[in-house]
C-alpha positions in Angstrom: 43.6 -36.1 28.3 40.6 -35.2 27.4 38.8 -31.5 27.4 36.6 -31.1 30.9 33.8 -28.6 30.0 33.9 -27.0 33.5 30.7 -25.2 33.4 29.7 -28.5 33.1 30.7 -30.0 35.9 27.4 -27.9 38.4 25.5 -28.5 35.7 26.1 -32.2 36.2 25.6 -32.3 40.1 22.1 -30.1 39.3 20.9 -32.6 37.4 22.1 -35.8 39.2 20.3 -34.4 42.3 17.5 -33.2 40.7 16.7 -36.3 39.1 17.4 -38.0 42.1 14.9 -36.2 44.2 12.1 -37.0 42.0 13.3 -40.7 41.2 14.0 -41.6 44.5 10.8 -38.9 45.8 7.5 -39.0 44.5 8.0 -41.8 41.8 9.6 -44.7 44.0 10.6 -43.8 47.4 8.7 -46.3 48.9 9.0 -49.8 46.3 13.0 -47.9 47.1 12.8 -48.4 50.9 10.8 -52.1 50.7 13.3 -53.7 48.6 16.3 -51.5 50.9 14.6 -52.1 54.3 15.9 -48.3 54.4 13.3 -46.3 57.7 12.9 -42.6 57.5 14.9 -42.6 61.0 17.8 -45.0 59.8 18.6 -42.3 56.6 20.1 -39.6 58.6 20.9 -36.0 58.0 20.5 -35.0 54.3 23.0 -33.2 54.3 25.5 -35.4 54.6 23.3 -37.9 51.7 23.1 -34.7 49.3 27.2 -34.1 49.4 28.7 -37.2 49.2 25.2 -37.5 46.3 27.3 -34.5 44.5 30.4 -34.9 45.1 30.3 -39.0 43.3 27.4 -37.3 40.8 31.2 -35.0 40.3 33.2 -37.6 39.5 30.5 -39.3 37.1 30.8 -35.9 35.3 34.2 -35.9 35.0 34.6 -39.3 33.7 31.7 -38.1 31.2 33.5 -35.1 30.3 36.8 -37.5 29.1 35.0 -40.2 28.3 32.9 -38.2 25.6 36.2 -36.0 24.5 35.6 -36.0 21.0 32.2 -36.8 20.7 30.3 -32.9 19.5 26.5 -32.5 19.6 23.1 -32.9 22.0 22.6 -36.5 20.4 26.2 -38.1 20.1 26.5 -36.8 24.0 23.0 -38.2 24.9 23.6 -41.9 23.4 27.1 -41.9 25.0 26.0 -40.8 28.3 23.0 -43.9 28.1 26.0 -46.1 26.9 27.7 -45.5 29.8 24.7 -45.6 32.0 23.5 -48.7 30.6 27.3 -50.2 31.6 26.9 -49.0 34.7 23.5 -50.3 35.4 25.3 -53.7 34.6 28.0 -53.3 36.9 25.3 -53.1 39.9 23.4 -55.8 38.3 26.6 -57.6 38.8 26.5 -56.5 42.6 22.5 -57.6 43.3 23.6 -60.4 41.5 26.0 -62.0 44.2 24.4 -59.9 47.3 20.9 -61.6 46.3 18.7 -57.5 46.0 15.6 -57.3 44.7 15.4 -57.9 40.8 13.2 -54.5 41.5 16.1 -52.6 43.3 18.0 -53.4 40.5 15.0 -52.0 38.5 15.4 -48.7 39.8 18.3 -48.2 41.0 19.4 -49.8 37.0 17.0 -46.5 35.6 17.9 -43.6 37.7 21.8 -44.4 36.9 21.0 -44.7 32.4 18.9 -41.3 33.1 21.3 -39.5 35.0 24.1 -40.4 32.8 21.8 -40.2 29.8 20.6 -36.7 31.0 24.1 -35.6 31.7 26.1 -36.7 29.1 23.5 -34.2 26.8 24.2 -31.1 29.4 27.6 -31.7 28.1 26.3 -32.0 24.4 25.2 -28.7 24.9 27.6 -27.2 26.5 30.8 -28.3 23.9 
């Protein structure tokens, strides 16, 4: 089994949430809400959403640590995160094709996924 850099886990969670706040806030909130049909009233309590997002970021950070176990350095880990992000975005794209989601939504969600994993990979690389 691969080595986990335990200090990277909370850092990756913070990175994921921080990118998400900007990405789904000022950058793409309006477009994302239009494409998902989401309304502010339907969003529910933010603590539930952020708690769930933090849990999923932790799972992603654990997987990233295990997959990049033998990768050293900032650039190598960032590249590994980029590849993982692209693979995850492609999986999102498959789901969106079958559920007839708008292409713009794929670009928003896939772009976030790619940026998040690239940045999380860089964080793991800094701490490895």
